[in-house]
VEXVEX-68929 format. One record per residue (C-alpha): x, y, z; residue in one letter. Coordinates in steps of 0.25 Angstrom, whole numbers, plus 5000, padded with zeros to 4 digits. Example, Ala and Ser with C-alpha at 12.3 -4.5 7.8 and 13.67 -1.06 7.14 Angstrom:
PT; c1; c2; c3; residuo
PT; 5049; 4982; 5031; A
PT; 5055; 4996; 5029; S
END
This chain:
PT; c1; c2; c3; residuo
PT; 5001; 5000; 4999; X
PT; 5007; 5012; 4994; X
PT; 5005; 5026; 5001; X
PT; 4994; 5034; 4995; X
PT; 4992; 5048; 4992; X
PT; 4985; 5057; 5003; X
PT; 4975; 5060; 4991; X
PT; 4970; 5046; 4989; X
PT; 4968; 5043; 5004; X
PT; 4959; 5055; 5005; X
PT; 4951; 5051; 4993; X
PT; 4950; 5036; 4998; X
PT; 4945; 5040; 5013; X
PT; 4936; 5051; 5005; X
PT; 4930; 5039; 4997; X
PT; 4929; 5030; 5010; X
PT; 4921; 5041; 5016; X
PT; 4913; 5042; 5004; X
PT; 4915; 5056; 5001; X
PT; 4915; 5063; 4988; X
PT; 4926; 5072; 4986; X
PT; 4917; 5083; 4986; X
PT; 4911; 5078; 4999; X
PT; 4924; 5077; 5004; X
PT; 4928; 5091; 4998; X
PT; 4916; 5098; 5005; X
PT; 4920; 5091; 5020; X
PT; 4935; 5096; 5018; X
PT; 4932; 5109; 5015; X
PT; 4939; 5108; 5000; X
PT; 4934; 5106; 4986; X
PT; 4932; 5094; 4978; X
PT; 4944; 5096; 4968; X
PT; 4952; 5097; 4981; X
PT; 4949; 5084; 4986; X
PT; 4949; 5078; 4972; X
PT; 4963; 5084; 4969; X
PT; 4969; 5078; 4984; X
PT; 4965; 5065; 4982; X
PT; 4970; 5065; 4967; X
PT; 4983; 5068; 4975; X
PT; 4983; 5081; 4966; X
PT; 4983; 5090; 4979; X
PT; 4991; 5086; 4990; X
PT; 4987; 5085; 5005; X
PT; 4999; 5091; 5012; X
PT; 4993; 5099; 5025; X
PT; 4989; 5090; 5036; X
PT; 4977; 5100; 5040; X
PT; 4970; 5095; 5027; X
PT; 4974; 5081; 5028; X
PT; 4967; 5079; 5041; X
PT; 4955; 5087; 5036; X
PT; 4952; 5076; 5027; X
PT; 4954; 5066; 5036; X
PT; 4943; 5071; 5046; X
PT; 4934; 5073; 5033; X
PT; 4937; 5057; 5029; X
PT; 4937; 5054; 5044; X
PT; 4951; 5047; 5043; X
PT; 4962; 5048; 5052; X
PT; 4973; 5058; 5045; X
PT; 4984; 5046; 5044; X
PT; 4974; 5039; 5033; X
PT; 4977; 5049; 5024; X
PT; 4992; 5052; 5027; X
PT; 4996; 5039; 5029; X
PT; 4997; 5027; 5020; X
PT; 4983; 5020; 5019; X
PT; 4979; 5009; 5008; X
PT; 4977; 5010; 4995; X
PT; 4962; 5015; 4993; X
PT; 4954; 5004; 4985; X
PT; 4954; 5008; 4971; X
PT; 4942; 5009; 4960; X
PT; 4931; 5012; 4971; X
PT; 4934; 4999; 4979; X
PT; 4930; 4996; 4993; X
PT; 4941; 4998; 5003; X
PT; 4942; 4983; 5004; X
PT; 4954; 4984; 5013; X
PT; 4950; 4996; 5023; X
PT; 4942; 4994; 5035; X
PT; 4930; 5001; 5041; X
PT; 4933; 5014; 5048; X
PT; 4926; 5023; 5057; X
PT; 4919; 5031; 5047; X
PT; 4910; 5019; 5043; X
PT; 4907; 5015; 5058; X
PT; 4903; 5028; 5061; X
PT; 4893; 5029; 5048; X
PT; 4888; 5014; 5054; X
PT; 4887; 5020; 5068; X
PT; 4879; 5034; 5062; X
PT; 4869; 5023; 5054; X
PT; 4866; 5016; 5067; X
PT; 4864; 5029; 5074; X
PT; 4854; 5035; 5064; X
PT; 4840; 5035; 5068; X
PT; 4834; 5043; 5058; X
PT; 4827; 5030; 5051; X
PT; 4817; 5034; 5062; X
PT; 4811; 5045; 5055; X
PT; 4805; 5036; 5045; X
PT; 4796; 5032; 5058; X
PT; 4790; 5046; 5055; X
PT; 4792; 5046; 5040; X
PT; 4795; 5035; 5032; X
PT; 4805; 5036; 5021; X
PT; 4798; 5038; 5006; X
PT; 4806; 5027; 5000; X
PT; 4807; 5017; 5009; X
PT; 4820; 5008; 5009; X
PT; 4820; 4996; 5001; X
PT; 4820; 4983; 5007; X
PT; 4826; 4975; 4995; X
PT; 4837; 4984; 4994; X
PT; 4841; 4984; 5010; X
PT; 4839; 4969; 5010; X
PT; 4850; 4968; 4999; X
PT; 4859; 4978; 5007; X
PT; 4858; 4972; 5020; X
PT; 4863; 4957; 5012; X
PT; 4872; 4965; 5006; X
PT; 4878; 4970; 5020; X
PT; 4878; 4957; 5026; X
PT; 4887; 4952; 5014; X
PT; 4895; 4964; 5016; X
PT; 4896; 4961; 5031; X
PT; 4899; 4946; 5029; X
PT; 4909; 4948; 5018; X
PT; 4918; 4957; 5028; X
PT; 4916; 4970; 5021; X
PT; 4916; 4979; 5031; X
PT; 4919; 4991; 5025; X
PT; 4908; 4990; 5015; X
PT; 4898; 4986; 5026; X
PT; 4902; 4999; 5034; X
PT; 4898; 5008; 5024; X
PT; 4884; 5003; 5019; X
PT; 4880; 5000; 5034; X
PT; 4875; 5014; 5037; X
PT; 4867; 5015; 5025; X
PT; 4861; 5000; 5027; X
PT; 4858; 5004; 5040; X
PT; 4850; 5017; 5038; X
PT; 4843; 5008; 5026; X
PT; 4840; 4998; 5034; X
PT; 4835; 5005; 5045; X
PT; 4825; 5015; 5037; X
PT; 4819; 5002; 5031; X
PT; 4817; 4996; 5046; X
PT; 4811; 5008; 5049; X
PT; 4802; 5011; 5036; X
PT; 4796; 4996; 5034; X
PT; 4794; 4993; 5050; X
PT; 4780; 4994; 5049; X
PT; 4779; 4987; 5035; X
PT; 4778; 4972; 5031; X
PT; 4794; 4974; 5029; X
PT; 4796; 4978; 5044; X
PT; 4802; 4964; 5047; X
PT; 4812; 4965; 5036; X
PT; 4817; 4977; 5037; X
PT; 4821; 4975; 5052; X
PT; 4827; 4963; 5046; X
PT; 4837; 4971; 5038; X
PT; 4838; 4982; 5048; X
PT; 4842; 4971; 5058; X
PT; 4852; 4965; 5048; X
PT; 4858; 4978; 5045; X
PT; 4860; 4981; 5060; X
PT; 4867; 4968; 5061; X
PT; 4877; 4970; 5049; X
PT; 4880; 4983; 5056; X
PT; 4882; 4977; 5070; X
PT; 4892; 4968; 5064; X
PT; 4900; 4977; 5055; X
PT; 4900; 4986; 5068; X
PT; 4905; 4975; 5077; X
PT; 4916; 4970; 5066; X
PT; 4921; 4987; 5067; X
PT; 4922; 4985; 5082; X
PT; 4910; 4995; 5084; X
PT; 4902; 4986; 5095; X
PT; 4894; 4996; 5101; X
PT; 4888; 5000; 5086; X
PT; 4886; 4985; 5084; X
PT; 4878; 4981; 5096; X
PT; 4869; 4993; 5092; X
PT; 4868; 4988; 5078; X
PT; 4866; 4974; 5082; X
PT; 4856; 4978; 5094; X
PT; 4848; 4984; 5083; X
PT; 4848; 4973; 5073; X
PT; 4842; 4965; 5084; X
PT; 4831; 4974; 5086; X
PT; 4829; 4973; 5071; X
PT; 4829; 4958; 5070; X
PT; 4819; 4957; 5081; X
PT; 4811; 4967; 5073; X
PT; 4813; 4959; 5062; X
PT; 4807; 4948; 5068; X
PT; 4818; 4938; 5065; X
PT; 4825; 4932; 5077; X
PT; 4836; 4926; 5070; X
PT; 4841; 4940; 5065; X
PT; 4839; 4944; 5080; X
PT; 4848; 4932; 5083; X
PT; 4859; 4938; 5073; X
PT; 4857; 4951; 5079; X
PT; 4859; 4945; 5092; X
PT; 4873; 4939; 5089; X
PT; 4877; 4953; 5084; X
PT; 4873; 4961; 5096; X
PT; 4880; 4949; 5103; X
PT; 4893; 4953; 5094; X
PT; 4892; 4966; 5098; X
PT; 4891; 4964; 5112; X
PT; 4903; 4956; 5112; X
PT; 4911; 4965; 5104; X
PT; 4907; 4976; 5116; X
PT; 4913; 4967; 5126; X
PT; 4900; 4961; 5131; X
PT; 4902; 4947; 5130; X
PT; 4891; 4942; 5140; X
PT; 4880; 4950; 5132; X
PT; 4884; 4945; 5122; X
PT; 4884; 4930; 5126; X
PT; 4870; 4931; 5132; X
PT; 4863; 4938; 5120; X
PT; 4868; 4928; 5110; X
PT; 4866; 4915; 5119; X
PT; 4852; 4920; 5122; X
PT; 4849; 4924; 5108; X
PT; 4854; 4911; 5104; X
PT; 4847; 4903; 5113; X
PT; 4832; 4909; 5108; X
PT; 4836; 4906; 5094; X
PT; 4842; 4891; 5096; X
PT; 4835; 4883; 5086; X
PT; 4829; 4870; 5089; X
PT; 4837; 4857; 5092; X
PT; 4829; 4850; 5081; X
PT; 4829; 4853; 5067; X
PT; 4820; 4866; 5063; X
PT; 4833; 4876; 5065; X
PT; 4834; 4885; 5054; X
PT; 4849; 4888; 5049; X
PT; 4846; 4902; 5052; X
PT; 4843; 4899; 5066; X
PT; 4855; 4890; 5067; X
PT; 4864; 4901; 5062; X
PT; 4859; 4912; 5071; X
PT; 4859; 4905; 5083; X
PT; 4872; 4899; 5081; X
PT; 4878; 4913; 5079; X
PT; 4871; 4918; 5092; X
PT; 4879; 4906; 5099; X
PT; 4892; 4909; 5094; X
PT; 4893; 4923; 5096; X
PT; 4888; 4919; 5109; X
PT; 4900; 4911; 5111; X
PT; 4910; 4923; 5107; X
PT; 4904; 4931; 5118; X
PT; 4906; 4918; 5129; X
PT; 4922; 4918; 5122; X
PT; 4923; 4932; 5126; X
PT; 4918; 4929; 5140; X
PT; 4928; 4917; 5141; X
PT; 4915; 4907; 5143; X
PT; 4921; 4896; 5136; X
PT; 4911; 4886; 5140; X
PT; 4900; 4895; 5135; X
PT; 4907; 4897; 5119; X
PT; 4908; 4882; 5119; X
PT; 4894; 4880; 5122; X
PT; 4890; 4892; 5111; X
PT; 4900; 4886; 5100; X
PT; 4894; 4871; 5103; X
PT; 4880; 4877; 5101; X
PT; 4883; 4886; 5088; X
PT; 4891; 4873; 5082; X
PT; 4878; 4864; 5084; X
PT; 4869; 4876; 5077; X
PT; 4881; 4876; 5067; X
PT; 4880; 4861; 5064; X
PT; 4864; 4862; 5063; X
PT; 4866; 4872; 5052; X
PT; 4875; 4864; 5045; X
PT; 4885; 4874; 5038; X
PT; 4889; 4888; 5038; X
PT; 4878; 4897; 5035; X
PT; 4875; 4913; 5035; X
PT; 4861; 4913; 5040; X
PT; 4859; 4926; 5046; X
PT; 4872; 4931; 5042; X
PT; 4877; 4921; 5052; X
PT; 4888; 4914; 5046; X
PT; 4885; 4904; 5055; X
PT; 4889; 4889; 5055; X
PT; 4899; 4878; 5058; X
PT; 4911; 4886; 5053; X
PT; 4907; 4899; 5062; X
PT; 4906; 4890; 5074; X
PT; 4920; 4888; 5071; X
PT; 4924; 4904; 5069; X
PT; 4917; 4906; 5084; X
PT; 4924; 4894; 5091; X
PT; 4937; 4901; 5086; X
PT; 4933; 4916; 5090; X
PT; 4928; 4911; 5104; X
PT; 4940; 4902; 5104; X
PT; 4949; 4916; 5102; X
PT; 4940; 4923; 5113; X
PT; 4944; 4911; 5123; X
PT; 4957; 4915; 5119; X
PT; 4960; 4900; 5112; X
PT; 4966; 4902; 5100; X
PT; 4971; 4888; 5099; X
PT; 4957; 4883; 5098; X
PT; 4952; 4895; 5089; X
PT; 4964; 4891; 5080; X
PT; 4962; 4878; 5079; X
PT; 4946; 4880; 5077; X
PT; 4949; 4888; 5066; X
PT; 4957; 4877; 5058; X
PT; 4946; 4869; 5059; X
PT; 4936; 4878; 5050; X
PT; 4937; 4874; 5035; X
PT; 4942; 4884; 5026; X
PT; 4930; 4882; 5017; X
PT; 4920; 4886; 5028; X
PT; 4928; 4898; 5033; X
PT; 4929; 4903; 5019; X
PT; 4914; 4901; 5018; X
PT; 4911; 4912; 5028; X
PT; 4908; 4926; 5026; X
PT; 4921; 4935; 5026; X
PT; 4918; 4941; 5039; X
PT; 4915; 4929; 5046; X
PT; 4931; 4923; 5041; X
PT; 4936; 4937; 5045; X
PT; 4930; 4938; 5060; X
PT; 4937; 4922; 5061; X
PT; 4950; 4927; 5057; X
PT; 4952; 4936; 5068; X
PT; 4948; 4927; 5076; X
PT; 4957; 4915; 5072; X
PT; 4969; 4926; 5071; X
PT; 4965; 4928; 5087; X
PT; 4967; 4914; 5089; X
PT; 4980; 4914; 5081; X
PT; 4986; 4924; 5089; X
PT; 4981; 4918; 5102; X
PT; 4990; 4906; 5097; X
PT; 5002; 4913; 5095; X
PT; 5000; 4911; 5078; X
PT; 5002; 4926; 5074; X
PT; 5006; 4920; 5060; X
PT; 4993; 4913; 5058; X
PT; 4984; 4925; 5065; X
PT; 4991; 4935; 5054; X
PT; 4986; 4926; 5044; X
PT; 4972; 4925; 5048; X
PT; 4973; 4941; 5050; X
PT; 4976; 4942; 5036; X
PT; 4967; 4932; 5031; X
PT; 4955; 4941; 5037; X
PT; 4962; 4954; 5031; X
PT; 4962; 4948; 5018; X
PT; 4948; 4942; 5019; X
PT; 4941; 4957; 5024; X
PT; 4952; 4967; 5025; X
PT; 4940; 4978; 5029; X
PT; 4935; 4969; 5039; X
PT; 4950; 4967; 5046; X
PT; 4952; 4981; 5047; X
PT; 4939; 4986; 5052; X
PT; 4937; 4977; 5064; X
PT; 4944; 4981; 5075; X
PT; 4944; 4967; 5081; X
PT; 4956; 4965; 5070; X
PT; 4964; 4975; 5078; X
PT; 4963; 4966; 5090; X
PT; 4967; 4954; 5083; X
PT; 4979; 4959; 5075; X
PT; 4983; 4965; 5089; X
PT; 4982; 4953; 5096; X
PT; 4989; 4945; 5085; X
PT; 4998; 4956; 5086; X
PT; 5001; 4955; 5099; X
PT; 5003; 4939; 5099; X
PT; 5013; 4939; 5089; X
PT; 5028; 4935; 5094; X
PT; 5038; 4944; 5087; X
PT; 5037; 4950; 5075; X
PT; 5022; 4950; 5070; X
PT; 5018; 4945; 5055; X
PT; 5019; 4957; 5046; X
PT; 5006; 4954; 5040; X
PT; 5000; 4954; 5055; X
PT; 5007; 4969; 5055; X
PT; 5001; 4974; 5042; X
PT; 4987; 4971; 5047; X
PT; 4990; 4977; 5060; X
PT; 4993; 4991; 5054; X
PT; 4982; 4989; 5045; X
PT; 4971; 4987; 5056; X
PT; 4979; 4996; 5065; X
PT; 4985; 4987; 5077; X
PT; 4998; 4995; 5082; X
PT; 5010; 4987; 5080; X
END
């Protein structure tokens, strides 16, 4: 990666902020011609005061304009290697904080939101999330939240009330999962809780169950392991499928994921007995399901149970069991999982490798995750913790690839 002219960095960040040259010029108090000349390198930026003004308008640290920065994507392509930053997070937060949709209670919109189009957008958002494209998802979530909120209010007294509430519940859950990955656990909790309320209004107990384990995941991220365990187990017991035949794949999937999330909360509490009990019950559900599925966007099945065995073992400090369990996972089964699930597991595996002192393998696993989903790896705060843990366990000079990844994600050497 060569050093880019400062004008090209300005152009990159202006495009990232979705500003036209005219809007950027107006906010900066300059002319559009001045901006164009700066970005093309015709006009030099040699005053620090101007550079700092530009950084303030673009909402970036000045060093991103002054120092080395990765090559901006060409031909208008998405910034595949860059992570989500505070601007995208702020926009999602603002969408969650908006209550202007309440105005439709008194003055319904002239043109109600199209549920067919909204349904397609929600499906696309799920695909975007599960394929670990966090940057694209972060950019579309604010508008999707607004549209889903408006649809829910517009149709609440019509025959489409259940469907619009269902769609809103899904959007809240997508937002919760995305925010949790970004380390915004309180916002993730708010979104998940609202998703639970919407699911209840939709009359779909399985959607409510999915929202419940996302509430639990947000609680766990906030350090509230005990309530996370309790809510997952309580709702799993309510949704427990019949022992005999008659359980649907959807029931088994949601029930199993609640048990797995409960196991993770128990692991955080150091409760091995409860971890084993919940994982055993989840394994039974996976065996009845008969394979890996993605009902209700759960990715539940035998492979996901093994992934959670690895994650729970790492939480309990049993790195050797975690690594050995990973080695039991079939390569084809693992490759068939959605990228988001694989990236999450690779981070767990890297921690397990570090716990047994295998820093080289931990580095290889982290690099595999970075190749699979660079945006996710550079956006998730947990990655910095994992990289820092692996670095601390390294004896002697750390692998060069690990040092480079540490620099990319902002971990001090």
